[in-house]
C-alpha positions as a Python dict, from the first residue, in 0.01 Angstrom:
ca = {
    (1, 'M'): (0, 0, 0),
    (2, 'Y'): (-268, -15, 209),
    (3, 'E'): (-271, 63, 607),
    (4, 'S'): (91, 198, 601),
    (5, 'R'): (208, 533, 757),
    (6, 'P'): (535, 708, 748),
    (7, 'G'): (749, 566, 1035),
    (8, 'D'): (617, 206, 960),
    (9, 'V'): (920, -52, 939),
    (10, 'I'): (828, -319, 652),
    (11, 'S'): (1023, -602, 538),
    (12, 'L'): (1121, -664, 162),
    (13, 'G'): (1365, -981, 99),
    (14, 'A'): (1586, -1000, 386),
    (15, 'T'): (1620, -626, 480),
    (16, 'S'): (1397, -403, 696),
    (17, 'W'): (1306, -41, 568),
    (18, 'R'): (1129, 245, 719),
    (19, 'I'): (878, 453, 529),
    (20, 'T'): (971, 828, 538),
    (21, 'E'): (722, 946, 287),
    (22, 'I'): (408, 820, 86),
    (23, 'T'): (326, 1029, -212),
    (24, 'H'): (48, 997, -482),
    (25, 'D'): (275, 757, -680),
    (26, 'R'): (552, 609, -470),
    (27, 'V'): (677, 498, -100),
    (28, 'L'): (1007, 625, -10),
    (29, 'V'): (1192, 407, 258),
    (30, 'I'): (1547, 425, 422),
    (31, 'P'): (1731, 108, 561),
    (32, 'A'): (1625, 12, 916),
    (33, 'P'): (1865, -269, 993),
    (34, 'G'): (1797, -468, 1311),
    (35, 'Q'): (1444, -323, 1356),
    (36, 'P'): (1135, -546, 1373),
    (37, 'A'): (935, -533, 1044),
    (38, 'R'): (628, -658, 920),
    (39, 'L'): (532, -782, 564),
    (40, 'P'): (357, -495, 367),
    (41, 'F'): (52, -601, 134),
    (42, 'W'): (-93, -487, -181),
    (43, 'R'): (-418, -542, -309),
    (44, 'G'): (-448, -710, -655),
    (45, 'D'): (-696, -886, -875),
    (46, 'S'): (-694, -1271, -828),
    (47, 'V'): (-661, -1481, -1142),
    (48, 'G'): (-923, -1712, -1031),
    (49, 'R'): (-983, -2090, -993),
    (50, 'P'): (-1040, -2241, -1339),
    (51, 'A'): (-1387, -2440, -1372),
    (52, 'E'): (-1203, -2752, -1456),
    (53, 'L'): (-1010, -2736, -1150),
    (54, 'G'): (-1273, -2634, -919),
    (55, 'A'): (-1468, -2948, -1058),
    (56, 'A'): (-1172, -3164, -948),
    (57, 'V'): (-1165, -2987, -593),
    (58, 'G'): (-1537, -3054, -577),
    (59, 'A'): (-1496, -3423, -675),
    (60, 'F'): (-1230, -3474, -396),
    (61, 'T'): (-1437, -3278, -146),
    (62, 'G'): (-1743, -3490, -222),
    (63, 'E'): (-1510, -3818, -202),
    (64, 'L'): (-1375, -3740, 112),
    (65, 'A'): (-1691, -3640, 283),
    (66, 'A'): (-1860, -3978, 199),
    (67, 'L'): (-1603, -4182, 344),
    (68, 'G'): (-1587, -4332, 704),
    (69, 'R'): (-1295, -4233, 934),
    (70, 'T'): (-1074, -4531, 865),
    (71, 'E'): (-1121, -4508, 482),
    (72, 'F'): (-1071, -4122, 524),
    (73, 'D'): (-730, -4180, 708),
    (74, 'E'): (-645, -4439, 450),
    (75, 'R'): (-725, -4212, 157),
    (76, 'C'): (-555, -3899, 301),
    (77, 'Q'): (-227, -4104, 400),
    (78, 'S'): (-186, -4247, 42),
    (79, 'M'): (-177, -3859, -73),
    (80, 'G'): (78, -3810, 175),
    (81, 'F'): (-97, -3616, 443),
    (82, 'A'): (35, -3590, 781),
    (83, 'G'): (-186, -3709, 1081),
    (84, 'F'): (-233, -3334, 1200),
    (85, 'A'): (-350, -3240, 836),
    (86, 'T'): (-569, -3539, 813),
    (87, 'D'): (-741, -3465, 1152),
    (88, 'N'): (-796, -3094, 1068),
    (89, 'L'): (-959, -3180, 724),
    (90, 'Y'): (-1173, -3462, 871),
    (91, 'Q'): (-1289, -3220, 1150),
    (92, 'L'): (-1360, -2968, 899),
    (93, 'L'): (-1570, -3165, 677),
    (94, 'R'): (-1770, -3313, 982),
    (95, 'D'): (-1853, -2961, 1137),
    (96, 'Q'): (-1961, -2855, 768),
    (97, 'R'): (-2183, -3166, 743),
    (98, 'E'): (-2316, -3117, 1101),
    (99, 'A'): (-2397, -2747, 1012),
    (100, 'T'): (-2557, -2787, 652),
    (101, 'G'): (-2644, -3156, 630),
    (102, 'V'): (-2444, -3177, 319),
    (103, 'V'): (-2101, -3070, 199),
    (104, 'P'): (-2075, -2898, -124),
    (105, 'S'): (-1927, -3068, -407),
    (106, 'D'): (-1891, -3076, -778),
    (107, 'S'): (-2259, -3239, -794),
    (108, 'T'): (-2401, -3041, -514),
    (109, 'F'): (-2450, -2665, -451),
    (110, 'V'): (-2554, -2540, -119),
    (111, 'V'): (-2740, -2202, -40),
    (112, 'E'): (-2680, -2126, 303),
    (113, 'R'): (-2902, -1818, 488),
    (114, 'F'): (-2843, -1709, 806),
    (115, 'R'): (-2864, -1372, 997),
    (116, 'D'): (-2556, -1103, 1059),
    (117, 'E'): (-2476, -919, 1355),
    (118, 'L'): (-2714, -644, 1251),
    (119, 'G'): (-3024, -874, 1194),
    (120, 'D'): (-2984, -876, 820),
    (121, 'W'): (-2995, -1201, 604),
    (122, 'R'): (-2666, -1324, 442),
    (123, 'V'): (-2733, -1573, 173),
    (124, 'I'): (-2447, -1778, 48),
    (125, 'L'): (-2367, -2009, -259),
    (126, 'H'): (-2100, -2274, -178),
    (127, 'S'): (-1969, -2402, -497),
    (128, 'P'): (-1615, -2504, -601),
    (129, 'Y'): (-1625, -2402, -938),
    (130, 'G'): (-1406, -2092, -897),
    (131, 'L'): (-1404, -1723, -960),
    (132, 'R'): (-1406, -1722, -1319),
    (133, 'V'): (-1767, -1902, -1300),
    (134, 'H'): (-1877, -1716, -988),
    (135, 'G'): (-1795, -1381, -1094),
    (136, 'P'): (-2048, -1353, -1385),
    (137, 'L'): (-2315, -1541, -1194),
    (138, 'A'): (-2290, -1260, -937),
    (139, 'L'): (-2352, -989, -1202),
    (140, 'A'): (-2665, -1176, -1288),
    (141, 'V'): (-2757, -1219, -919),
    (142, 'G'): (-2713, -832, -886),
    (143, 'R'): (-2956, -776, -1171),
    (144, 'R'): (-3219, -1013, -1069),
    (145, 'L'): (-3178, -847, -702),
    (146, 'R'): (-3283, -531, -861),
    (147, 'E'): (-3546, -633, -1113),
    (148, 'R'): (-3729, -881, -897),
    (149, 'Y'): (-3665, -739, -529),
    (150, 'G'): (-3581, -377, -588),
    (151, 'I'): (-3251, -430, -413),
    (152, 'D'): (-2937, -269, -535),
    (153, 'E'): (-2668, -486, -364),
    (154, 'K'): (-2344, -599, -497),
    (155, 'P'): (-2303, -962, -430),
    (156, 'T'): (-1925, -1060, -380),
    (157, 'A'): (-1792, -1361, -564),
    (158, 'S'): (-1474, -1573, -468),
    (159, 'D'): (-1348, -1913, -568),
    (160, 'D'): (-1556, -2089, -306),
    (161, 'G'): (-1905, -1936, -373),
    (162, 'I'): (-2086, -1602, -368),
    (163, 'I'): (-2222, -1399, -84),
    (164, 'V'): (-2529, -1172, -95),
    (165, 'R'): (-2642, -923, 167),
    (166, 'L'): (-3032, -868, 195),
    (167, 'P'): (-3187, -618, 442),
    (168, 'D'): (-3461, -775, 682),
    (169, 'S'): (-3800, -723, 524),
    (170, 'G'): (-3987, -951, 756),
    (171, 'E'): (-4034, -1184, 462),
    (172, 'T'): (-3845, -1495, 380),
    (173, 'P'): (-3550, -1427, 200),
    (174, 'P'): (-3487, -1604, -126),
    (175, 'G'): (-3263, -1907, -154),
    (176, 'A'): (-3189, -2138, -478),
    (177, 'D'): (-3405, -1918, -696),
    (178, 'L'): (-3177, -1643, -659),
    (179, 'F'): (-2885, -1809, -824),
    (180, 'V'): (-3063, -2034, -1089),
    (181, 'F'): (-3090, -1906, -1435),
    (182, 'D'): (-3226, -2048, -1764),
    (183, 'A'): (-2908, -2157, -1953),
    (184, 'D'): (-3007, -1956, -2240),
    (185, 'E'): (-3038, -1645, -2052),
    (186, 'V'): (-2739, -1630, -1877),
    (187, 'E'): (-2468, -1481, -2152),
    (188, 'P'): (-2691, -1187, -2252),
    (189, 'V'): (-2747, -1103, -1895),
    (190, 'V'): (-2378, -1124, -1801),
    (191, 'T'): (-2320, -913, -2120),
    (192, 'A'): (-2555, -643, -2033),
    (193, 'E'): (-2403, -615, -1671),
    (194, 'V'): (-2029, -634, -1741),
    (195, 'G'): (-2030, -274, -1860),
    (196, 'G'): (-2111, -142, -1496),
    (197, 'S'): (-1903, -359, -1302),
    (198, 'A'): (-1541, -270, -1155),
    (199, 'L'): (-1361, -498, -1360),
    (200, 'F'): (-1476, -348, -1666),
    (201, 'A'): (-1368, -11, -1530),
    (202, 'S'): (-1013, -155, -1460),
    (203, 'R'): (-985, -342, -1775),
    (204, 'F'): (-1112, -46, -1982),
    (205, 'R'): (-817, 149, -1804),
    (206, 'E'): (-565, -114, -1933),
    (207, 'C'): (-695, -145, -2275),
    (208, 'A'): (-708, 234, -2317),
    (209, 'A'): (-357, 259, -2211),
    (210, 'R'): (-249, -21, -2440),
    (211, 'A'): (-425, 188, -2727),
    (212, 'L'): (-253, 496, -2640),
    (213, 'L'): (-542, 680, -2564),
    (214, 'L'): (-407, 763, -2224),
    (215, 'P'): (-64, 918, -2305),
    (216, 'R'): (188, 1045, -2035),
    (217, 'R'): (209, 1397, -2030),
    (218, 'H'): (579, 1385, -1950),
    (219, 'P'): (748, 1087, -2132),
    (220, 'G'): (985, 906, -1918),
    (221, 'K'): (792, 972, -1587),
    (222, 'R'): (554, 750, -1408),
    (223, 'S'): (200, 818, -1414),
    (224, 'P'): (11, 752, -1093),
    (225, 'L'): (-263, 509, -1105),
    (226, 'W'): (-526, 746, -949),
    (227, 'H'): (-472, 976, -1239),
    (228, 'Q'): (-486, 700, -1501),
    (229, 'R'): (-825, 589, -1342),
    (230, 'Q'): (-981, 927, -1347),
    (231, 'R'): (-874, 979, -1718),
    (232, 'A'): (-995, 621, -1789),
    (233, 'A'): (-1331, 708, -1626),
    (234, 'Q'): (-1367, 1053, -1817),
    (235, 'L'): (-1294, 855, -2168),
    (236, 'L'): (-1545, 563, -2073),
    (237, 'D'): (-1821, 835, -1994),
    (238, 'I'): (-1770, 955, -2348),
    (239, 'A'): (-1711, 616, -2519),
    (240, 'R'): (-2029, 445, -2403),
    (241, 'K'): (-2208, 676, -2624),
    (242, 'Y'): (-2102, 500, -2928),
    (243, 'P'): (-2182, 147, -2959),
    (244, 'D'): (-1920, 42, -3204),
    (245, 'F'): (-1621, 196, -3023),
    (246, 'P'): (-1329, -48, -3042),
    (247, 'I'): (-1174, -6, -2711),
    (248, 'V'): (-1531, -76, -2521),
    (249, 'L'): (-1577, -373, -2743),
    (250, 'E'): (-1218, -517, -2677),
    (251, 'T'): (-1284, -462, -2295),
    (252, 'V'): (-1614, -662, -2312),
    (253, 'R'): (-1438, -950, -2521),
    (254, 'E'): (-1142, -944, -2263),
    (255, 'C'): (-1397, -944, -1980),
    (256, 'L'): (-1621, -1234, -2116),
    (257, 'Q'): (-1336, -1460, -2247),
    (258, 'D'): (-1009, -1380, -2086),
    (259, 'V'): (-1141, -1328, -1710),
    (260, 'Y'): (-1476, -1511, -1704),
    (261, 'D'): (-1574, -1840, -1802),
    (262, 'V'): (-1936, -1789, -1924),
    (263, 'P'): (-1971, -2131, -2113),
    (264, 'A'): (-1873, -2313, -1803),
    (265, 'L'): (-2151, -2113, -1635),
    (266, 'T'): (-2397, -2177, -1913),
    (267, 'E'): (-2326, -2541, -1887),
    (268, 'L'): (-2368, -2551, -1481),
    (269, 'M'): (-2712, -2381, -1523),
    (270, 'R'): (-2799, -2653, -1783),
    (271, 'R'): (-2686, -2926, -1538),
    (272, 'V'): (-2919, -2783, -1274),
    (273, 'A'): (-3214, -2773, -1524),
    (274, 'Q'): (-3141, -3141, -1622),
    (275, 'R'): (-3127, -3220, -1235),
    (276, 'R'): (-2784, -3353, -1287),
    (277, 'L'): (-2642, -3098, -1033),
    (278, 'R'): (-2875, -3055, -706),
    (279, 'V'): (-2901, -2735, -501),
    (280, 'V'): (-2983, -2789, -156),
    (281, 'E'): (-3117, -2492, 61),
    (282, 'V'): (-3039, -2470, 440),
    (283, 'E'): (-3106, -2189, 700),
    (284, 'T'): (-2853, -2197, 997),
    (285, 'A'): (-2821, -2014, 1318),
    (286, 'T'): (-2467, -1917, 1269),
    (287, 'P'): (-2228, -1919, 960),
    (288, 'S'): (-2109, -2273, 873),
    (289, 'P'): (-1721, -2329, 855),
    (290, 'F'): (-1719, -2323, 483),
    (291, 'A'): (-1909, -1966, 520),
    (292, 'A'): (-1656, -1817, 791),
    (293, 'S'): (-1378, -1822, 514),
    (294, 'L'): (-1588, -1642, 254),
    (295, 'L'): (-1702, -1383, 520),
    (296, 'F'): (-1348, -1312, 576),
    (297, 'G'): (-1298, -1229, 198),
    (298, 'Y'): (-1630, -1031, 197),
    (299, 'V'): (-1534, -788, 463),
    (300, 'G'): (-1208, -758, 265),
    (301, 'A'): (-1391, -668, -61),
    (302, 'F'): (-1560, -356, 75),
    (303, 'M'): (-1277, -249, 272),
    (304, 'Y'): (-1055, -192, -10),
    (305, 'E'): (-1280, -51, -310),
    (306, 'G'): (-1077, 41, -597),
    (307, 'D'): (-1241, 74, -951),
    (308, 'S'): (-1625, 50, -855),
    (309, 'P'): (-1793, 293, -1077),
    (310, 'L'): (-2023, 562, -916),
    (311, 'A'): (-2380, 491, -881),
    (312, 'E'): (-2505, 713, -1186),
    (313, 'R'): (-2245, 537, -1393),
    (314, 'R'): (-2344, 192, -1311),
    (315, 'A'): (-2707, 302, -1376),
    (316, 'A'): (-2602, 416, -1730),
    (317, 'A'): (-2632, 124, -1992),
    (318, 'L'): (-2346, 56, -2173),
    (319, 'A'): (-2455, 67, -2543),
    (320, 'L'): (-2283, -216, -2751),
    (321, 'D'): (-2301, -310, -3098),
    (322, 'T'): (-2405, -695, -3054),
    (323, 'V'): (-2336, -757, -3400),
    (324, 'L'): (-1959, -668, -3391),
    (325, 'L'): (-1951, -807, -3043),
    (326, 'S'): (-2055, -1163, -3152),
    (327, 'E'): (-1790, -1134, -3448),
    (328, 'L'): (-1534, -1042, -3198),
    (329, 'L'): (-1620, -1313, -2946),
    (330, 'G'): (-1695, -1580, -3175),
    (331, 'R'): (-1914, -1878, -3126),
    (332, 'V'): (-1673, -2157, -3147),
    (333, 'E'): (-1488, -2246, -2826),
    (334, 'L'): (-1101, -2226, -2838),
    (335, 'R'): (-1098, -2577, -2681),
    (336, 'E'): (-1282, -2717, -3001),
    (337, 'L'): (-1025, -2571, -3227),
    (338, 'L'): (-732, -2786, -3079),
    (339, 'D'): (-684, -3131, -3182),
    (340, 'P'): (-666, -3362, -2868),
    (341, 'A'): (-393, -3580, -2999),
    (342, 'V'): (-174, -3278, -3062),
    (343, 'V'): (-259, -3158, -2698),
    (344, 'A'): (-172, -3490, -2535),
    (345, 'S'): (179, -3470, -2737),
    (346, 'T'): (264, -3132, -2648),
    (347, 'S'): (178, -3220, -2309),
    (348, 'A'): (399, -3543, -2302),
    (349, 'Q'): (682, -3317, -2450),
    (350, 'L'): (679, -3061, -2190),
    (351, 'Q'): (681, -3324, -1911),
    (352, 'H'): (995, -3484, -2067),
    (353, 'L'): (772, -3815, -2125),
    (354, 'T'): (860, -3867, -2480),
    (355, 'E'): (1162, -4071, -2593),
    (356, 'E'): (1335, -3758, -2759),
    (357, 'R'): (1295, -3572, -2442),
    (358, 'G'): (1453, -3846, -2229),
    (359, 'G'): (1141, -4018, -2127),
    (360, 'T'): (1087, -4383, -2104),
}
């Protein structure tokens, strides 16, 4: 729990509890009936919006942004929007269009640049394609910043885009060229960079625990997270010297396949190269409405750092056996192994749309 202290009253369920003690692995509370309480919060990893859902969100946003007020109201009413929600959504899209000229959609990315309160530049990529696509792209952007501009900056990815902070150097900051890559170079860059990410550190800890490489000293007792993180970091320092260490390979596979959607990112870069997806650059005096919500998440990302590796650990290249990794990852997309007819039949059965499941 973050930002909680002994004496605070928190609410869990329908009961209020007063915190009496916070130890390294647990929070001790006593009942506090009738006391005003606040909801506690925990910081966890977000699953991330799938690229398919992101495309649908972007298409819907682009459709609404292209409508006049009358057609907009009719479209929202047909979807069950209340009048208050319709007015708010229309105002949001109108303010965004006035700020950036275009509204981000499934076929249009917007790269927005503006100065922050310290005079540094913030460069934001507005995209609806979700964290599973933006996460690996942020890793590639971080590498480009180091190699091309000599800046060691950690871009922050979310479901709605990527934020990059650049120090003021007196020169025009980069724009779309910072986020556009050749389709063939994306996967190798992400594979090389993922070993120095916070995601890799946390997933390695989980993989090592599942493989019983982080046994508990006292069976039956809880092991505090900070202790697991410390032991996993020490194990990783040793394991990164061995290119074929199974847990390292499994962690990379888990990051690239289970968490990230690298094929979707590759396809987006291919669409940009084919001019089927345009990238618009704008410079604004203040953050646009879409940028405001991204900046809120940007602050939170750095306020509660967890598994971020040390700088010297990030700098150490992760040795990987590329042949074994290729065999582990495979080159055939899982969706290509599924028969579309079987998928449609299973979907209908789960929704009770077939005759044997009571459908009509």
